[in-house]
C-alpha positions as CSV (number, residue, x, y, z in Angstrom):
1,M,-43.5,-27.0,-55.8
2,P,-41.5,-24.0,-54.1
3,F,-38.8,-23.3,-56.6
4,V,-35.1,-21.0,-56.3
5,T,-33.9,-18.9,-58.8
6,S,-30.5,-19.8,-59.8
7,A,-27.6,-17.3,-60.6
8,D,-28.4,-17.3,-64.4
9,G,-32.2,-17.2,-64.2
10,T,-32.7,-20.5,-63.6
11,R,-35.9,-21.5,-61.6
12,I,-34.8,-25.0,-59.3
13,G,-37.5,-26.6,-58.6
14,Y,-37.3,-28.5,-55.2
15,E,-39.8,-30.4,-52.0
16,T,-38.6,-30.8,-48.3
17,R,-39.3,-33.7,-46.3
18,G,-39.6,-34.0,-42.7
19,S,-38.5,-31.7,-40.0
20,G,-35.2,-30.8,-37.7
21,S,-32.0,-29.2,-39.1
22,P,-31.2,-29.3,-42.4
23,L,-30.0,-31.5,-45.0
24,L,-30.4,-30.9,-49.1
25,L,-29.2,-34.1,-50.8
26,V,-27.3,-33.9,-54.4
27,D,-28.3,-36.7,-56.7
28,G,-25.8,-38.3,-59.8
29,A,-26.8,-39.6,-62.8
30,M,-30.4,-39.9,-64.2
31,C,-31.9,-39.3,-61.1
32,S,-34.4,-36.7,-60.0
33,R,-36.2,-36.1,-56.6
34,D,-38.6,-39.1,-57.7
35,M,-35.8,-41.8,-59.4
36,G,-32.9,-42.6,-57.7
37,P,-31.4,-43.7,-54.4
38,M,-32.4,-40.2,-52.7
39,P,-36.6,-40.8,-51.8
40,A,-36.0,-43.7,-49.8
41,I,-33.0,-42.5,-48.4
42,A,-34.8,-39.0,-47.3
43,E,-37.8,-40.8,-45.9
44,A,-34.9,-43.0,-43.8
45,L,-33.8,-39.8,-42.3
46,S,-37.2,-37.2,-42.3
47,D,-37.5,-38.4,-38.9
48,R,-34.3,-36.7,-37.8
49,F,-33.9,-34.2,-40.5
50,G,-35.3,-31.5,-42.6
51,I,-34.9,-32.6,-45.9
52,Y,-34.6,-30.9,-49.3
53,L,-34.7,-32.6,-52.3
54,F,-34.0,-30.8,-55.8
55,D,-34.1,-31.8,-59.3
56,R,-30.3,-30.9,-61.2
57,R,-30.6,-28.2,-63.4
58,G,-32.1,-30.2,-66.7
59,R,-34.8,-32.9,-64.7
60,G,-37.7,-33.1,-63.3
61,E,-39.0,-28.9,-62.2
62,S,-35.9,-27.5,-63.1
63,G,-35.2,-25.5,-66.1
64,N,-32.1,-26.2,-68.0
65,T,-30.7,-22.4,-69.4
66,L,-27.9,-23.5,-71.9
67,P,-25.2,-23.3,-72.3
68,W,-24.5,-25.9,-69.6
69,S,-21.4,-25.5,-67.0
70,M,-20.3,-26.9,-63.8
71,D,-20.5,-22.9,-62.4
72,R,-24.0,-22.7,-63.3
73,E,-24.9,-26.6,-60.8
74,I,-22.8,-25.1,-58.3
75,E,-24.5,-21.5,-58.3
76,D,-27.9,-23.7,-58.5
77,I,-26.8,-25.1,-54.9
78,S,-25.3,-21.3,-53.9
79,A,-29.1,-20.5,-54.2
80,L,-30.8,-23.8,-52.4
81,V,-28.4,-23.5,-49.5
82,A,-29.2,-19.4,-49.4
83,E,-33.2,-20.3,-49.6
84,I,-32.6,-22.9,-46.8
85,V,-30.7,-20.0,-44.6
86,E,-33.7,-18.0,-45.0
87,K,-36.3,-20.4,-44.3
88,T,-34.3,-22.1,-41.5
89,G,-31.8,-19.8,-40.1
90,E,-28.9,-22.6,-40.3
91,P,-26.9,-23.7,-42.8
92,P,-27.4,-26.9,-44.1
93,M,-25.4,-30.3,-43.8
94,V,-25.2,-31.5,-47.3
95,F,-25.0,-35.5,-49.0
96,G,-23.8,-35.8,-52.8
97,I,-23.7,-40.0,-54.4
98,S,-22.0,-40.7,-57.6
99,S,-21.3,-38.1,-59.5
100,G,-23.2,-35.4,-56.7
101,A,-20.9,-36.2,-55.0
102,I,-18.5,-33.9,-56.7
103,L,-21.1,-31.2,-57.3
104,A,-21.8,-31.6,-53.8
105,A,-17.6,-31.2,-53.0
106,R,-17.1,-28.6,-55.7
107,A,-20.7,-26.7,-54.3
108,A,-19.1,-26.6,-50.8
109,A,-16.0,-25.0,-52.2
110,A,-17.6,-22.1,-52.5
111,N,-20.1,-21.9,-50.7
112,T,-18.6,-21.8,-46.9
113,R,-22.5,-22.2,-45.5
114,I,-22.4,-25.7,-46.0
115,R,-21.9,-27.0,-42.4
116,R,-21.2,-30.9,-42.9
117,L,-20.4,-32.7,-45.7
118,A,-21.1,-36.7,-46.4
119,L,-20.1,-38.1,-50.0
120,Y,-20.1,-41.8,-51.3
121,E,-18.3,-43.2,-53.8
122,A,-17.5,-40.5,-56.5
123,P,-16.8,-42.0,-59.3
124,M,-13.6,-41.1,-59.7
125,I,-10.1,-43.5,-60.9
126,V,-6.6,-42.1,-59.4
127,D,-4.4,-45.1,-60.5
128,D,-3.8,-47.8,-62.7
129,T,-6.2,-50.3,-61.4
130,H,-8.9,-49.5,-63.9
131,A,-8.1,-47.6,-67.6
132,P,-8.9,-43.9,-68.1
133,M,-12.7,-42.6,-69.5
134,P,-12.0,-43.0,-73.2
135,A,-10.7,-39.7,-74.6
136,D,-13.8,-39.5,-77.3
137,F,-16.2,-40.3,-74.6
138,V,-18.7,-37.3,-73.3
139,A,-18.0,-36.5,-77.1
140,R,-20.0,-39.5,-78.0
141,V,-22.5,-39.5,-74.9
142,R,-23.2,-35.7,-75.8
143,S,-23.1,-36.6,-80.1
144,E,-25.9,-38.6,-79.0
145,V,-27.8,-36.5,-76.5
146,E,-27.7,-33.6,-79.6
147,R,-29.2,-36.4,-82.3
148,G,-31.9,-37.0,-79.9
149,R,-30.8,-40.6,-79.0
150,A,-31.2,-40.2,-75.2
151,G,-32.1,-44.0,-74.8
152,A,-28.6,-44.5,-77.2
153,A,-26.8,-42.5,-74.6
154,A,-28.1,-44.1,-71.7
155,K,-26.8,-47.7,-73.4
156,L,-23.7,-46.0,-74.1
157,F,-23.7,-44.7,-69.9
158,M,-24.4,-48.3,-68.4
159,A,-21.8,-50.1,-70.4
160,Y,-19.2,-48.2,-69.1
161,V,-20.1,-48.4,-65.9
162,G,-20.5,-51.9,-66.2
163,M,-23.9,-53.3,-66.9
164,P,-23.8,-56.4,-68.8
165,G,-24.8,-55.8,-72.3
166,I,-27.3,-58.3,-72.1
167,A,-29.0,-56.4,-68.8
168,V,-28.7,-52.9,-70.9
169,F,-30.9,-55.0,-73.4
170,I,-33.5,-56.4,-71.4
171,M,-34.2,-53.0,-69.6
172,S,-34.4,-51.2,-72.9
173,L,-37.5,-53.4,-73.9
174,L,-39.5,-52.9,-70.0
175,P,-42.0,-50.8,-69.4
176,F,-40.1,-48.8,-67.2
177,W,-36.8,-47.9,-69.7
178,K,-38.8,-44.7,-70.6
179,K,-38.6,-43.5,-67.1
180,V,-35.2,-45.3,-66.8
181,T,-33.9,-42.8,-69.4
182,V,-35.6,-39.5,-69.3
183,N,-32.7,-37.7,-67.5
184,A,-30.5,-39.2,-70.0
185,H,-30.1,-35.9,-71.7
186,T,-28.4,-34.8,-68.6
187,L,-25.5,-37.5,-68.9
188,P,-22.9,-34.7,-71.0
189,Y,-23.4,-33.0,-67.4
190,D,-22.7,-35.7,-65.1
191,L,-19.8,-36.8,-67.5
192,S,-18.1,-33.7,-67.7
193,L,-18.3,-33.1,-63.9
194,V,-15.8,-36.6,-63.5
195,E,-14.1,-36.7,-66.9
196,P,-11.2,-35.1,-65.5
197,L,-11.1,-36.8,-62.6
198,Q,-11.2,-40.3,-64.2
199,K,-7.5,-40.0,-65.9
200,G,-5.4,-42.2,-63.2
201,K,-3.9,-39.4,-61.8
202,R,-3.4,-38.2,-58.0
203,L,-5.7,-35.7,-57.0
204,D,-4.7,-32.2,-56.7
205,H,-4.7,-30.9,-53.0
206,G,-5.0,-27.2,-54.1
207,A,-8.5,-28.3,-56.0
208,W,-10.1,-29.3,-53.0
209,A,-8.6,-26.6,-50.6
210,G,-11.7,-24.6,-49.7
211,V,-13.9,-28.2,-48.4
212,T,-12.5,-27.3,-44.8
213,M,-16.1,-28.1,-43.4
214,E,-16.0,-31.5,-41.4
215,T,-16.5,-34.1,-44.5
216,L,-17.0,-38.1,-44.2
217,V,-16.2,-40.1,-47.2
218,L,-17.7,-43.4,-47.7
219,D,-17.1,-46.4,-50.1
220,G,-18.8,-49.9,-50.4
221,G,-16.9,-53.1,-49.3
222,K,-17.8,-54.8,-52.6
223,S,-17.1,-52.0,-54.9
224,P,-14.3,-52.5,-57.3
225,A,-10.8,-51.5,-56.3
226,Y,-10.1,-48.3,-57.9
227,M,-13.5,-46.9,-56.9
228,R,-12.4,-47.5,-53.5
229,N,-9.0,-46.6,-53.9
230,A,-10.0,-43.7,-54.8
231,Q,-12.5,-42.5,-51.7
232,R,-9.6,-43.6,-50.2
233,H,-7.2,-41.2,-51.3
234,W,-10.1,-38.7,-52.1
235,A,-10.4,-38.6,-47.9
236,N,-6.5,-37.7,-47.6
237,T,-7.1,-35.1,-49.7
238,L,-10.1,-33.1,-48.5
239,P,-8.4,-31.2,-45.8
240,N,-10.6,-32.1,-42.8
241,A,-12.2,-35.7,-43.7
242,R,-13.0,-39.2,-42.3
243,Y,-13.2,-42.5,-44.5
244,D,-15.3,-45.2,-44.0
245,T,-16.7,-48.5,-45.5
246,L,-19.9,-49.7,-45.7
247,P,-19.1,-53.8,-45.6
248,G,-21.1,-55.9,-47.9
249,Q,-22.4,-52.5,-50.5
250,T,-21.3,-52.0,-54.2
251,H,-22.1,-48.5,-55.3
252,N,-25.6,-49.2,-55.5
253,V,-25.9,-48.5,-51.5
254,K,-28.8,-50.1,-49.7
255,T,-30.7,-46.8,-47.7
256,E,-30.6,-48.9,-45.3
257,A,-26.4,-49.7,-45.2
258,I,-26.2,-46.0,-45.5
259,A,-29.2,-43.7,-43.7
260,P,-27.7,-45.2,-40.2
261,V,-24.6,-43.8,-40.7
262,L,-25.3,-40.8,-42.6
263,A,-28.1,-40.1,-39.2
264,T,-24.6,-40.3,-37.0
265,F,-22.9,-38.4,-38.7
266,F,-24.8,-35.6,-39.8
267,S,-26.4,-35.4,-35.8
268,E,-22.8,-35.3,-34.3
269,R,-21.9,-32.6,-32.5
270,L,-19.2,-29.8,-34.9
271,G,-15.9,-30.8,-33.3
272,Q,-16.7,-33.8,-32.8
273,A,-16.9,-36.0,-35.8
274,R,-14.3,-38.6,-36.0
């Protein structure tokens, strides 16, 4: 497996699939190169793009130099972008999902070599249609991780995002629970990314002013009002973004629903996105 070395010396593992213009995929909470929505999305897009899948720090083949900060994860993406440009001669396009959408946008604000950006359902709360994240929630999850109770941290997270308690309990008894929770120790990272954006307040335009590339902000038609309100507001906040909805989809978006939309957006000539 190839690696890049981030600014703090952390090795970040990645893999490539397909050929064509480079497209970097940024995972959300607890996901990795081989778990979550991105492997299937990568496969669906690999006939049109050169896909770059990577393990965010602390996951899979990537290192986990402490202390964590959002800036370190941005540097990881910058190292990957530099590697892609060196290998292909092209600046990459980037797709981020869930908390990975926030990270992708933060990285895009810091890296002008990202050519185009697509974002799906960043978990923000920008109005009163959902209660803000409890002030002690990140600390509670971090405490479970520090006590070596990654499974308990995962259960807290799943309950917070709305999974019924009985479903979480049944999952925890099944053989694949270990695979589900293998990256749960990184939950404090993702929650630290999203917590400032889950206070029920409108977004600061200045914080996103650097995201000047053409951007597509997506949500699912069956997602809750707070999620859809946030995506619409974010698209209006970003300097060069448009907003669209995938009918019938939720936060657990189906590959067959999102892949064609991404393929169309990333195939458009620069300056032609609508």
